[in-house]
N, C-alpha and C positions, 0 to 999 in steps of 0.2 A: 724155592725148589731149584735144583742145580742140574737138571737134565741139559742135553745138547747134542749128544751123539745120536745117530739113527736118522729117520725120514725127518723132514721139515714139520710134519704135523703128525701127532700120535692119537689113536683112538682106542678106547679100551671100555669094555663093560665090567663095572666094578659094582657087585651087588645090584642094587637098583639104579645106579647112575651109569649113564653114558658119560665118559670123561674125554674131554678135548684138551690136548696140550699142544699149544703152539710152541715149536722146538727148534727156533733159530735165534738163540740168545745172542749170538755175535752180531746180528742183524737187528736186534731189539725186536725179535719175533715179527718182523715185517711180513705182510701177507702177500703172497705170489698168486697168479693165477691157478696153478696146480693146486695149492693149499685151499683156496677158495672153493675150486671145483670139488675137491675131496670132502670138504667139510660139509658142503650143500648135500653131497649125496649121502653122507653118514647121517646128517640130521634127519633126512628123509626116511631113511632105514629105520632109525631108533623111533621116529614118530609112529610107525606101524608096528613096533616091537612092544608088546603089552608087559614084557619083564623089564623094559627101561622106562621108569616112571619120571625121571628129571635128567637133565643135561648139566653138566658142570664144566666151566671152560677155565684154563689156567694158561699163564705164559711161562716158559722155562727161564731160569737165569736169576729171578728176582729183580733185575733192573727195569724191566718192561714187561707189561701184559702184551701189548702190541703197539709198536710205534706208528702203525699205518700201513699202507700199500707199499710195495717196494718201488718207490719213486725213482730210483736210479735205473731200475730195469725198465720201467716205463719210458724214461727220458731216452735210454739207449734204443729201445725198440723204436720209438719216434723219430729220432735222429736218423736211423736207418730206413725210414719210409715204411716200417712195417705197422702201419696204423689199423689193419684188421686185427691185429693181435693186442693192440692197445685197447680197442673197442671192445674186444672179447674179454679183456680183464675187467673193463667197466660194467659189462653185462653180468659176469659172473660175481663180481663184489656186491653189485646193488641187488641182484637177485638173492644172494646170501642174507643181505640186511632184511629183505622183505620177508625171508623165510623165518628169520629169528623173531620178528616182529608178531608173525602170525603163528608163531610155534604153539602147538596144542598142550605142551608139557611145561613145567617150570624149567626155566633156563637161567642158571646161577653163573655169573662172573666172579671169579676171585681174582682181584685186581690188585697186583703189585706193580709199583712203578709207573712208567710212562704209558698213557692210553690217549693215542692221538688218531686223527683221521680214519683208516680203515678200522683201527682197533676201537675206536668208538662206536663204529657200525656194528661190530659184532658183540658189543657188551650193552651198549645203551638201549637197544631195542627190546633186551631181553627182561624177563620179570623181576629178576633180583641182581643187584650190583653191589658187591661187597668190596669197599675201598680199604686198603691198608694203609700204614702211616705214610709211606712214601709214594702214595698216589699222587699222579700228576697229569692232569687232563689239559688238552688243548686241540683247538682245531687251526693250527698255524698256517693254513694254505695260503693267505694273502701274502705271506712273506716269500712265497716260492711262485708267484704269478699264477696261482690256481684259485680254488675257492672252496668253502667248507661244504663237504658232500657227505655221503653214506648216510643219508636219511637226515641229516642236521638242518637241511632246508626246511623241513617239518618240525624237528624238535627244537631248535634254538628259539625260534620265535615265540614258542610257548612258555618260556622260562620267565620268572616275575621280574619286573623292574627293568626291562629292556636289557638283562644281562646276556641274552643269547646274541643280541646284536653287538654288544661289547665284545663278546667273545670272538664273535664272527670278523669284526674289523680289526682286531688287535692281534688275534692269534696268541694272547697270553695265556699263560699256564695258572691253573688252580689247583688247590690241594683238597684234601678229603673233607675238611670242615665246610668250605664253601660249596664243594660238590653235592654234599648232604643237604645243606640249606636250600640249594637251587633244585634239587630232586635229580640231579645227575647220578648220583649214587643212592642206593636204598639203605645201606648198612654201613658200618664202620667196624673193623677188627684189626688187631696188630697180625701182621703176616705170620707170626709165630703160631698162631692159632688156626691157620687155614688148613693145616693137615687134619687136625681134629674135626674142623668143621666138614671137611670132605668125608671123613670116617662117618660121621653121623648122617650125612646125605645119603652115602651108600648103603646105610642101613634100611632106608626106605620110609622112614618117618615123615610126618608133616614137615614141608621144607621150612615154613616160618618158624615151627618150633625147634628144628634142628639149629637154625641160624641164632635165636634169640639169646640162649645163654652165653654165647661167645662173641656177641656183637654190642657195641654201644655207641654212644654219641662220640664223635671225634673229640679230642681232649681240648682243643684250644679253638676259638673262634678264628675264622679266615678272615683275611685282610679286606675282601670285598664287604663284609658286613657293614661297615661303616659308611660304604660308598654307593649303597642301593638308591638313595635319592638322587645323588649325582648322576648315576648311570641313566635312571629313568628320565631325568631332565635332558641330558646331553644326546643320548641315542634314540630319543623319540622323534628327532629331527628327520625331515623327508629326504635329504640329501646328505652325502659324505661331507660336503663344503660346510653346510649349516651345523653338522655335529661339531666339526672342527671350530667354526666359529663360537659356538656355545661352550666348547672347553677352553678356548683361549680367554673367553670372558671369565670363567672361573678359575684359571691358571693362577693369577696373583694370590688366591687365597687357598689353593688346593693344589699340593704337589702331585696328588693322584690324577688330577686333570690335565697339569702341564706334562706329566711323564706319558700319559695316554695320548695326548696329542703329538707328542713328539714321536712315539712309537709309530703311530699310524702314518706319520709322514714319511716313514722309511718304507712302507708297503707299496706293492704295486698299485698305481692309481685306477688302472682297469679293474683289478681283483676288487679292490674297495667297493668300486661303483656296482659290480656284480654281485658282490656280498650284500650289499645295502637292499639291492632289488630283490635279491633272493629272500631276505628277511620279510620284506613286504609281501610278496607272493606266496611265500611259505606259510604265512600267518592265516591264510584263507584257502589253503590247499589241503587235499586229503594227503596222506602218506604216498600213496601211488602217484599222484599227480607230481608230487614234490620230487620223487624220484626220477619221474621222466624228464623233469627240468634239469635234474643233475645230470642225466645221461647226455642230453643236448649240449650243455655247458661243458662236460668233459671231452666229448668229442671234439668240440670246436676249440677248446683249449689246447689240446694236444695236436691239433694241425699247424699250430705255429704261434709265435708271439712270446708273451712274457713269462709263460711257463718254462720254457727252455732256457731262458736267460736266468730265472729266478733258480732253477735246479742247478744250473752252472755255477752260480755265484755262492750257493748255500752248500751244495753237495759234492759237486765234481772239482772245481777249482778252489772252493772254500775262501775265496777272497773277501766275501760279504759286500761286494760292491755291484750289486745288479744295475744294469743300465736300462730302466724301465722305458717302455715306448707305447704310448705317449709319456712324457717324464712328469707332467703335471695333471692334476684333477682338470684344471681348466681346459686343457686339451682333449679330455675324453669326450668322445661324442655320444650323447644320450641315445641316439638312434641306433648307433653300433651296439650299445649295451643291450638295448631292447631286442635287437635281432639275434642276439646270442640265445634268448629263450625261445625263439620261434622254432617250429618243425623242422627237422632236417631233411635234406632232399633224399637221402637213402631211407629204407624202411628202418622203423624204430623197433627194437626187441621188446617183447613181453617181459616186464620186470617182476611184478607182483601179482598175487592172485585175483585182486580186484581191477586190474588193468582194463580201462574202459574206452578207448578212442582218443583222438589227439586233443591236447591241450595247448592252445595258441597262447 
């Protein structure tokens, strides 16, 4: 689809469907605070509207469903000391993710192109996720001094063969075939059929029946298919350092292991350690507990440190040369990592409907 003029997010009731269009194609449909607030309010209204029996979400432009939260805006607000506004963004984004997970009606994402970060949050937690041929999933946050968020603390550890830990610690992209095999996508369809699928969904028939004639298995196996045993072995290690040791041992016989270790060594050491601990805690957390941890981590990340250096190097100056601090895994203090997960001094917002008391 080629929309792009008008508001940043569009809402329409079309037949039985509530249609959401993320409408910032030049910004790869990156999510802003205003967009998150508006979408949450509209989903709430449609949940109470008997005429709307399902929600469909698309991204304008064809290049991206949603590339994530508007990180540059967050960076600029943080650099200006407007941390209350930054915290408001995390609250709105995570509340939206929680609402989608608990949504009482079918929630169908038609995903063309890039789906990362906040885009993962507003698609992965819904009931149906249709991947097009140019689908490209990633949680690349360790490359900008941040961490995988938007509910992936809960979702990634539950993927098979330690694939979630691999995705969290590398930030690598995967396509539709691998996403289907891992359960990140539920269906595959060429993007050329999306309008037909949308028309069927708007007619109000059974959602699965509307999807099935126009969806199929992705055409070719993904590259991770042959690496599942390697990922399971390497990424089950307790620490990032031990993961790298295992990958290095495999590297002489595996280009995949060598490339994975090399990529991880370019990421923020602090972010890698946080992400590894996330995967450990997330595996035994409820969704609401995982979101609470993410809120704490997000607030602390944007108070200073590698996040600003990572965004500078990747997005602002685009020199690709972040100066991480500390610069090596050996210098990362485990106690400092553990402290990132502890309760904040300020009151913590209610994120999801099952929010129950502090999680230390």
